N, C-alpha and C positions, 0 to 999 in steps of 0.2 A: 504494500500500500504506500502511496505517496505521502510522505510526512516531512515536516521541517525539522526532524530530529532523527537520530539513528540509534542503534543499540548494539551492544557487543556482550558476549560472554567470554571472560578471560579466566584462564586457569594457569596457575603456577605449576610447572611440570611435575606430574605424579605427586609424590609426597616428599621427595628429597632431591636436591639439585644435581644435575649432571655436572655442572661446573659451578663451583663456589669460589668465594674470594680466596680461600686457602688452597685452591688447586682442584684438580679433577678428582671426582669420586665416582666409583662404580655403583649403580643401583643394584641393590641386593634383593633376594627373594623375600626377606622380611619387609623391605620397603613396599613391595607389591602387595604382600598380605595386609600390611597396614592400610594401604589405599583401598584395597578390596572391602575392608570392613565398613567403609563409608559409602559404598554403592547403594543406590536406593533400595534394591531388593534385600539388602541386609539391614538397613536402618529403618525401614517402614514398620518392622515388627517392634520397634522401640518407641513408637508414637501411638497414642491412644486418643480416640475421640476427635480425630482430625477430619473425618469425612462423614457427611450426613447426606444420604440419598433418599429424599422423601418419596414415599409411595402413597399417593392420594387414594382415599376410600370414597365411596359414593356418598357417605354422610358428611363429608367435609373434613374429616380427620385424616391424619397421615401417620404411617409407621416407618420406622427405619431400624437398621442394625447399629447398635452402639458397641464399639470394641473397648475393652479394658484389660488390665493385667490378668484378670480372672477369667477372661473369655469374652463371649458375645452375648448380649441380651437384646431382646426386641422391645422397642420403645414406641409408644403411641402418643401422639400429641393431638389435643382438641383445641384448635385455634379459637373457637367461639367461647369456650370455657376457660381458656388460658391455662390449660393443664398439660403436664408432661409426666408420664408414669410408665412403669413396665406394662407391656401389652397384656401380659397374663402371668400366672404363677409358673415360672419355668421349672421349678423343682417338682411341682405337682404334675405337670404334663409329662415330664421325663419319667416319673413313676408310673403313670398310666401307660405310656409307650412301652416301658420295660415289661409291664404285666401282660400287655397284649402281644408283644413280639417275642418275649423271652430274651431280648437283647440287653445291651448295656448303654443306653443313651445317657449322655451327660447333660445336665441342665445348662451348663455354660457353653455347650457346643451342639446345640440342637440343629440338625440339618433341615431346617424349614425352607421349602421352595418359595414361599410367599404367603402373605396374609390377604384374605378377601372377606367380603361381607356376603352372607347368604341368609336371607330372612332375618336380618338383624343380628345374627350370630357371627362371631369372628372365626373364620375357618383357615386351615393351613394343610398343605401336603408335606409329608415328612418322608425322607429316605435319602440314600440307602443306609443301612442294609434293609431290604424289603421296601415296601411302599405303603404308607398309611395316610388316611385322611383323618384329621383331628378337628373337633369342635372345641375351640379354645375358650368358649364361653361356658360350656357345660362340662368341660374336661373329660371328653370321651374320644376314643380313637378306634378305628377299625381298619383292617387290611383292605387295600384296594389293588393288591397285586394282580388280581384276575381281570381288572378293568382293561377293556380293549384299548389299543393304541389310538392316539388321536387320528381322526379321519382325514386331517389336512396335512399334506406334505409341505416341507419347507421350500419345495420347488414350485409351489402354487401361490397365486395371488388371489386373495379372497375378495369378493364384491362387498360393498358397504352394507348390503342387507344380509350378508352371510349366507346367501342361498347358492352361490356359484363360485367355483374355483377355476381360474384360468391357468393353463400350463402349456408347455411346448412338447410337441410330439412330431418327430420326423420333419423338423424345420417349420411346422405350422402351429398356429395357436388353436387350442381346444378349450372347451369349458366343460366342467363336470358339475352336475346338479348334486349338491351336498345332501339333499333329502333322499333322492332316489338312486343316486350313483350313475345315472345316465350320462353318457359323454357324447359331445357333438363337435365337429370341426367347424371353426369360424373361417379358416382359410384352407385352401387345398393346393395352391401352386407354389408353396415354399420349397426351396431346394438348398443343398449344401452351399454355403457361402452366400446365400440369398434367401434367408429365412425371416420369419416374423418375430419381433420382440427379442431378438438375439442379444444376449448379455455378453458382448465380447468387445473389450477395448484394447485387446492385445496384451497389455500388461496385467489385466484382470479378466477372468472369465468365469461364467456360471451358467448352469442350465435353468436357472430361475428367470422367467421372462421379465422384461422391462416394459411396464405399461401403467396406465392410470385409469381406473374405473370412473365412470360418471357418477354423480351423486345419486341418481335414480337406479343405478346398477344395471342399466340396459345398454350402455355403450362403453367401449374401451378405446382410449387414445393410445396408439402405439406406432410402430414403424416397420418397414421392411429393410433389413440391414444388408447392404451390398458390399461384400468383401471379395467379389470376383476380380481376379487379377492382382490383388494386393500381394506384395512380397511375403515370403515365409520367414519366420524367426525360428532358430534352432537352439536348443539347449541340451547339453549332455549332463545328466545327473549322475554324480559318482555315488556308488553304493557297493556293498559286498557282492562280489561276482561281476556279472556283465553290467556295464553302464547302460542307463536308459536314455534314449533320445526322445525329447519332446519337440513337437513342431506345431506352430499355429500362425495364423495370419497376423501380421503386425507391420503397419506402414511406418517408415522411418522418415526423418526430415529430408526434404528434397525429392521424395518419391512423387511421381506424377499421378500414380493410381493410389488413392487412399480410401478409407472407409467412408461410405455415404449412406444416408438414411432417407427413405421415402416415407413421409408421414401419412398415416392412415387412421381412420376411425372405423371400428368394427361395431356394427349395429345388430344386437341380438334379436331385435324384433323384425328384421328383414328376413325374407325367405332364404333358405340355404342356397349357397352359390351366389348370393347377391348381397352379402353382408359387409363387403369391403368398400369404404368410401375413401378414395385417395384424395389428399389435399391438392388443390390446383396450383402447384408450385414446383420448381425444380427440386431435386434431391438436396438435402442439407448435408453439410460436412458433419462428421461424427464428433460433436463437441457440445458443451453446455457452459453456462456462466459459472457453474458451481464446481466443475472439475474438468479434467481432460476426457472424461467419459460422458455418457448421456444419462447415467444413473447417479443419483445423489441420495444418500441415506436409504438405499435399497428400493427407490421408486424412480419413476420417469422424471428426470430433472427438467426444470424450466417449462412445465406444462401445468396449467390451471383450468379447471372446468368452471363454467358459469353455474349458478345455483339451479337453474332450470334444465341443465344438461343439454342445452342447445348449441353452445359455443365453447371453443377452447381458446385460451390465450397462451401463446408460447413464444420462446425466444430462439431465433436461429443464430448460432455463433459460428464464427470462422475458426479454422484450426489453429491460427496464430493468436487467437483471443484478442484481436484488435477491433473486431466489429461484433455488435450484438443487435439484431433487428427484432423488434417486438411486433408480433402479428396476431391477428384474431381470425379464426376460421369457423365457418358454419358447419356443424357436425353432421348435418343431413345432406348438404350439397357439396361440401368440400371447398366452397369459395373462400379465398384468403384475402385479407386486407392488411397491408403493412401500416402500422400506426406511427412508429418512429424508430430511429436507429441511433445507437451509441457507438461512436468511432473514436479510438485512441491511437496515437502514433506509436505507443509502446505496448501496453498491455491493459485490457479492460478487466478489472477485478470487481466482482459483484459481492456485496455483503448481504444479498437477499432482495427479493422483490415480491410483490403480491398483487393479485387481481381482486379488487373489491367489487364483488358481483352486485351487491345491493345498490351501489351508487354508480356502477359502471365506470370505475376509475382504476388506475394502475399506480401503485406506489413503487417508485424506482430508485435504485441506488446509483450514484454517479460521483466521480472525482473530477468533474469538469472545472471546478474552481480550485483544484489542487488539494482539497480536503474531501473526505468521504461523507456525503450527505444524501438526504432523501428528497425526492421530487415527486409531485403528484400530477398525473396525466389524465386527460379525458380519454376513456377507452372507446368512445364513439368516434372521435375526430382525430385522436393522436396529438392534440394540442396540449402544451404544458400549461397547467393551471397555476402552480405555485411551487416555490422551493420551500419545503417544510422545515428543514433544519439548516443552519448555516453558522459559520464561524471557523476559527482556527482549531478545529478538533475533528474527531471522526466518529461516525456511527459504525459500530462493529457488527451488530447482529440484531435483527428484528425478532423479538420474542413473541409479541402478540399484537394483533390489530383488533380493537373493539369497534366494529362497524357502526352499531347503534349509537355509541357514545362518541364516535369519531376520534378515538385516541390511539396512539401507538406507544407500546412499551418496548424499550430497546436497551442494549448495552452500548456504551460509548467510551472512548478514551481521549485523553489529552485535553479535556475541558476543565479539569480541576487542578489546583496547584500540586506540585510534587511530581512524582514519576509519571510520565505521560503514557506509560504502558499499563497502568492500573485501570481495570475495567470497573465502571459504575453503572447502576441501573437508573434509567431516565424514563420520563413520559412526556409526550408532546401531543398537541391537538393537530389533526389533519388540516384544519382550517386556519392554522397559524396561532401564534402566541408563544409565551415563554416556555423554555424547556425546564421541566421539574426534576430535580435530583431526588431520588428515593433511597439511596444508600450513601449517606454522607461520610462515613468513616473513611479516612485516608488509607486505602488498602485496595487489594484486588478482590473483586466480588464475584462469587459464583452463586446463582440464584435459581430457585424453583418457584413458579407462580402457581397459586392455588387455582383449581378449575373454576371456582365461583368468582374469581376476580377480586377477592377481598384481602388476601394475604400474600406475603413473600417470605420464603425461607432463604435467608442470606448467610452464606459462609464466606467470611472475609479474612484475609491474612496478607502478609508481605513476605519477601524472602527471608526476613529475620524475625518476624513476629508470627507465632503459630496460630492456626485457625480458631476462630470463634464463630459459632452458629447461633443466629437469633431469628425470632419470628417478628416480622414487621407488618404494620398496617399498610396496606398497599395504597391507601388514599393519600397519606402524607409521609410515609416512610418511617414513622415512629417505631422504636423497639417496643414490643409489647410482651415478649417472653424470651428468656434465655433458654437455649436448647442444649448446646454442647460447648465445651472449651477444651481444646486439645491439651493433653498431658505429654510434655516432652522431657520429663525428668530423667527417664532412663537413657534417652538419646544424649542428653547433656553429660550424664555420668560416663558415657562411652568415650568422651573426649571430642565429640563432634563440635564443630564450630560453623556458624552460618556464613554464607557468602557475604562479601562486603559490597553494598551498592555504591556506585560512584557516578559522578557527573562531571564531564570535562568538555572543553571546546574542541572542535575538530580543527584540522589543519587550516581551513578557510577562516578561522577565527570567529565564525558566526554560528555554525551548526552545533547544537547541543547534542552530546553523546551521552547516553545513559547505559550503564552496564553493570554486570555483577562480577566481582573478583573472587574466585575460589582459591583459597590458600591451602598449602599442605597442612595436615593435621599437626605436624611437628615443626611448624613455621618458626623460623629464627629471624628476627628483624635485623640482625647484624649481618646476615648473608645476602647475596645477590642471587636471584632466581631467573631462569629463562621463562618466558610467558608464551602460552599457547593461546592464540586469538581465534575463537570459534565464530565464524560467520557463515551463514547460508545465503548464497547469492541469487537463489531463484526469485523471479519476479512475482510469483504467486504467493509467497509467504515470507514473512520477516524472520530474523534470526534472534528476536528478543526472547523467545521461549516464554514459559509461564512466569508471571510475577507473583504467584502464590507461594506459600511456604512449601518446600519440597526437600 
C-alpha cells in the first residue's frame, strides 16, 4: 500500500555475534539452542490468556476457550448482563463423560468440538476417543459414534436455502438435491483444461468449485476456465524410493497464452440443456482484486448478487493488477454494462468493496489520492457520488456495512498519533460526516463484532505490551466488561525480552521509518553486532508484519 512512511524488521544476528569488537567468534550449537528456545512455537506455551476467539450464540452471548497454566476452560460471556463465567461445570461433565465412555477425560483438557444452542440448552460434541454428544445444561452425555457421516462433502458448495449442493464432475458443474440425493448436470460441454468452476490458479489447486449462489438459491454465478495451450509446470518431489513428478498448467510472466475465464450464470429453473447464460463480454484474465486467483476466502472473488437475484456486480482485473473494471450484468440475458474503471500505473491494491443492493450503490476502495480511502458510486450510472473517507491515513478493511443505518464499520491505520501500523476500529456514515474512533487505546486492535450490532470484543496489544481483551459498547466504544488479560510471567522468567520499537528518518530526511529491533537474548551493549534487515519487496503487501504482541 502507498504510504508516506515505511517499516522494517531488524534482527541482530542469531543470539551471538559472528564478529565482535574483541575478534571473530564461532557460533556454537549452544548459541543455536539458545535462539531456538525463543521461537514462537516454543514461547507460545509460556503465554496464557492472550487470544480470545468469540463464538457468537443465537441468544446474543458468546463463548471462547481460555488457556491457563492448569489447562483450558470454556468461558461464556453475556454482553446484555455484563457477565463472564465458566460455561459449565467442567469437573462434572468430565465425570459424566468418564461414566458413559469408560475413558479418562480430564476436566482441564476437554476435547469439545464447539458449543451450540438447541432448544435453549447448551450442547457440545466431544471426542476423540469415541464421539459423544453432551447437554451441558442438564449434564448428560450419550454416544453418537453410530451417527452417519455428514451428507455434505467439503468439495461441494451449498445453496443458501441448504437444499442443493453444487460440485464438479468430469469438468462440468452438477447439483445434488440434499433431500432426495438426486443429481443433475447444469453443464454438459466441459472438457479437460476447459471446465466449469475450475479451482486452478496454478500455484493452488482444488476440486472444490469456485462459484457464488444467488440469494434465492436458483442461480449460480461462475465461469468456464480456459487453460488450453497454457504452458506446463513440472515439479519433482523427493521421497523414499522413486521420485514423483507433478505436472499442471501454470502461465509464467511473459507467456502469450494465459488462463482466461468466460463468465456465466447457471439458471436452475431453465430446462436442461439451456441453463447456461454466458455474459456478453470477452473472456476475462484469471485475476481478482483480492488475490492472484479468482477465489478469495474459498468463494468466487469480486462477485456480488443483487438482493432480488436478478443482477450480479463484478470486477474484471488484469493480470498485472493495474486495471480493475466494475461491471453489472443481467443474470437472465447476460447483458453487461461497465460502470467505471480503476487504473494504476503501478499496482491496484483493493482493501475491499461492496454492492449495496438496497440503494443500488457501490462502495469502492481506491488510493487515487495516495492514501487508501472509500468512495461511493451510483450503480445505475457509474457516477461517483462522494468520497466517504479522506485524509493522510488508510482504510485497511471493511468489516460491516449497515445499509438501513447507512454506516460503515472498518479498520484503519495511521490516523492516530504513534505507530502508524497500529490498527483501530472506526465508523463513518455513507452520506458523509466525521469518522468515529471506537477503540481509543494506543495499540493494535483485533476485533469481533456482535451479530446484533451492539457490541465489540476488542483484543489490543503492542509488540511490548501483552494483550488485553475487553467488551465495548459499539455505539460509543466505551469499555463495559473486562474479559481477559494475558499472563506472560512464565515467558519473562525464561529470559525473553520484547523487541525494541524505533522511529528514524530515512535517507531522504523526510520519510519516517518505523521498525522493530530484535536483540539477542544475551545482548551485550558493549559489543558490536551485525544487523539482518528483513524487508519484503512485493507490491501486494508490506513488510511491517503484525504490530500485536507476539
